[in-house]
N, C-alpha and C positions, 0 to 999 in steps of 0.2 A: 428566419426562420422559428417557428412557435416551437420549441420543447414539447415532448410528451408531458414532462409533468408540470406543464406550463396551461393545459389545455382548460382548466376549471377557472380561471381568471378571467378567459374571454368567453365562457358559454357556462354560466352559473347553473348549479345542480338545481333541480326541481325539489322543492319537500311535497312530497306525495301526501300528506295530509290536507293539502290545499285542492286535491281532487274529488270532485264528487265521481259517483259512476262512471257514468258518459264519457266523463273527463280522461278518466284511469283507463279504462276501453280505446279510447284514441291513443294517449301515451305509450301504451302495449303495440298498439299494431302501427307505430311508428320506430319501434324496434323489431319491428319484424317477428313477431311472436302469435300463435294462434289467438283466437278470441277467448276461450277459457282461461288464460293465464292470467285476466284482466281479473276475474273473479278470484283465483287463487291470492293473487296478491292481496286484495280488497279483504278477504277473511284473513288472511296475516296481518295485516294493519288494524284492523277495526275488532276482530274477536280474538286473536291470540295476541295480540298487543305487541308484535312483532317491532325492534327498535333495528335491529340488523340485518343486512338482506339473505346473510349466511343461516340465518335463523330457517328460512324460506326451506326446507329438507324437501320437498314434493316438487321442487322447479329447477331445472337443470343448473350446474355450475354457471354454463356459458350465460345462460341469462341472468342467473345473480351477479354476474360480473359485469354484464352490460347495463344491469340498474343500478348497482354501484357506482359506474360511472358517470351516469346521468341521473341521477334521483340520490335524496335522502329522505330520511322518516326522522323529523326533529319534532320534539314533545316540548313545551313551556318546559323550563328548571324552576325545581323549587329552591326558592330562596331561604325561606324560612317557614317553619311549621310552629303553630300554637296551639294547643288543645285546652279546651275549658274543663271546669270541675262539670258540667253536664254531659259531658262527653263530645259535643262540637267540636269540630277542628278545622280551624282556618291555616291558607295554605299562600305565602304571598310567593307569586309566580314571577320568573323573570324572562320575557319573550327574546326575540331572537336580535332585535334593535337594542336591547338595554332598557325597556320599558317595562314597569310592572302593574301587574293586577293581582286580587284578591279571589278566590275562590272559598267555596265552605261546604264541609258535609257535615250533616246534621242527622244522628240517630235518633231511632222510634223503634217502639215496638208496636207488632200487629197484634190483632187479636186472637192469632195464630202460636202466640208467644216467639216469633222469628223475629229477628233485629233486620230493620229496612234503614235504608239510609237514602236520604235528599239529598242532591247536591244545588246549592246556590252557585250558577253560572254569570259570568260578566261578558257583557259583550262590546265595551270600549274601554278605554283607557282615559279615565274620566268620564264625566257627563257634562253634557253642553245648557241643562233644563234649570239649571241655579236655583231647585228647590232649598229654601230657607233652611229646613229640619235636617237635611240631608249631608253627610260629609263627604261623598262623593262629589254631590252637586260643587259644592264649596272648592275642589280641585280644577273645574273647569275640562275641557275638553281637550285633552292630546292629542287622540286620533282612533278610529275605529279598529278592531281588533278583524283578523281575516277568518274565515271561512274553520281554516287549521288551527287557528289559534283558540278559537270559541271552542272547537270539539276535542282541542289538548287537553282543556281542563276536564273532561272525561277521562281521559285515558290516566291521566295523571292520579286523579281520586281511583280508578279501578285497581291501579297497581298498588297504589299504598294499601287497599283494603286486600290485596291478591284476590282481586275478585273475576275469577276467570269461567266459573259456571253459565252456561248458556242457558240451561233450564230453569236456574233460579238464582239471579244475580243479585247481591246484596245492595247493588246501587240502584233502587227501583224508582225514584222520582227525580224528575230534572228542573228544576224553574228558575228561569230566566230573570232573577231579581238581584243579582250582583250589581256590578258598576256599570254603568251606562244604560241610556233607553233604547232599548230591542228596536222600536219603530224607525228609531232615526240610521239604524245599520242593518236594514231588509236586505239587502245585498249580499251581505255575508250571514245574516241567520236565518235567513229561508234556506239557502243551500245546505247550510249546518243542521237544520231540522229535517232535511231530507235525508241526509246522510245518517242523522239520529233514527228515523224511521226505518232503514233499510232493513230488511227482513235477512238480510244475507251479512249485515253488519251489527250495529250496535245494535237494534233490532228493539228499541223504545216505542210503546204505543203511541200515539198521540194523545191519549187518555192519560199518561204517565210524563208529560211534559207540559209545563206552563210559561206563556210569554207574559209579562209583567209592563204595562206600558203605563206612562202619567196621561197619556190621552193626544196623540198627535194626529190630526186630519188624513195628513200623505201616510198612507202604508196601511191602516187600518183597513181598509179594503181587501188590500194583495194579502195579509196575514189569513182572513177571514174566510178568502177564496182557497187557500191552499189548505186547509184542513189539518194542518200538522201538528197543531197544539191549542192547548185550551187559552183563553183569554183572561186575563186578572188586570183590572184599571186600578191606580193607584188615586182614589176621590181625593181624599184628605181635608175637603172643605166642602160644605152643603150648599155654596151659592158663589155667585162670580167673583163679587168682592173679596171673600176670604182668598178664594183661589188664587186670584189676581195676586194678592199679595205675597202667599208661601209659596205659590208655584208660578211665578211670573211667565215662564217661556211655556208652557203646557196651557196656562189661561189663555194663551190669544186663540185658541179655539173654544168659543163661547161653552159656558158649560149646557147651556138649554140645547146647542147644535149638536155637541158630543153626544147627549141623551139620545137626543133623535137618531143620530146615526146608530147607536147599539142595539137601539129597540129593533133596528132590522139587520142587527148581525147573526151571519147564519151559525145556526148552533146544532148541534147534532142531537139524539130522540135522547131527553133526561140532561142534557146540558145548560149549565147556566152560565153566565159572565160572574166572575168573582170580583167584587169589590174590595178594596181595600181602605181603611180608614184610618190615620194614625191620630191616636189620642193625644194632644198638645196642652198640657195643662195651662188653664185660662185664655186659651186661643180659640182652640173649637169644639169643646168639651162640655157646654151648658147643656142643660135640655132645650133651652130654643135652638142650638144647632141639633140636636137629635131630633126633635119634631121635625125642621127642616130636612134632615137628611132621609127621615121615614117618607116622608112626600117623594122626594128624589127617587128613591128604592122601587117604589109603586110604579113606576114609569117605565121598568125593564124588568128582564126575566133573570133574576141575580140574585145571589147570596153576599152576605156582607162579613169580610173578615176584620175583627178591632184589634188593632195594635196601638199598645202601651208606648209611649215615647222614649227610646232609648238614648240616653244624652251622649256627648261626644265631647271631645276638649274643647273649650272657648264657645260652646253651644249657649244661644241665650234662652234656650225653651229647657222646659222642666218637664217632667212625666206630670199626670192628674194623679190625685189622690186617689184611693180604692174607693169610697165612697163616689167621687164624682165618677168614675168608671161604672160602677155598678147601677148608679144613678140614669145614667146612658144606656147601659144596656136594658133596664128595665124599659124604658120609652118605648124603644127598637122595637122589644118583644111584644108591648101591649098596641103596639101598630102590625102586629103580624110580620114583621121583617126577621128574616133568617138571618141571625146577627151571632157570630161566634167570635169571643176572644181569643187569638192566636197565642199561643206560650212563646213567647221570645226566648231562643237560645243562645249562647255563647256570648252576651254581653261582656263578660267580664274579660275576653278578649278581643273587645271590638269588632265582634264577627256577626252580630245582631241586626234588626233590620235597619237599614239607615247608616249604618257606622263603617261599610268600606271605604275604604280610602285609599290603601296599596302603601302606607308611609316607608320611606327607605333611603337611608341616607346615604347619599353617592361620595361620602368621604368615608363609609367603612372599607 
């Protein structure tokens, strides 16, 4: 006979962060509660960031007890926090199974003088793309993150910032540019985007969310049809040969075929695809590369972010000289290409583009 206190071992509790709204409605209905109860719980989880059912004061004690018996609200746990001299903050998060990921919050000041925060989100533990210049890519892929783990990063950041204002939140923009390839984990990324977009939940406009991909054929159409986020494409090479050398997995989709697909990618009014180009000293930063890149950019409706390489321990790559960067920019401008050098932040704590690796000693 199973004792009362042994029920959990035979019927594991569900983490409510893993439910989209229809899923939560179904769960609440199974408890015998009225439909409006799901919205109450939903708002407590995502707007008020409750982690304990006893906090849910507008829900009856009986229902709270039933929720506590059947479910939990589990966030990723903060293992370590590092703060950069420029205000960037990096979190090493421990997931329920003991794996680790990193997420970064980056401050900036708007024209109105108010501070805005962008968060760089991870979607996989490691990455299978194997890009030669990326610290995450050198980890290999350990596993996909779940929807709740992806969203939990946002809750951790908002809690750290004490960001509980619904009218003017401090955390304004989300970019899927952390660990992992989003299009390789769309089964979890798309539901996470739906929750982020929910107007009674986290309520992020699609215009404030960017999904960055190195270019995978499978998934691009699904992301475009969803309309849930802006698209950014990591290009990093202006021709197929060089892309195959430094981005071996992504380059399996030929560059010309990828550009053809992007030319028909569904865009909203005034929306453009963002292309990211990481400048590697002596590799892809010559005037010849700039001219090739300008020709590519003329084929799609896009804008270009130039990123100067941030070194990682053991890397064979170097940042280009300032003179090389300026010459590269000038060629693009002369070809009427909208190119902006993106300022890297957090390099002193290995939180800049391409540096995330979730380094953690299991012997600690």
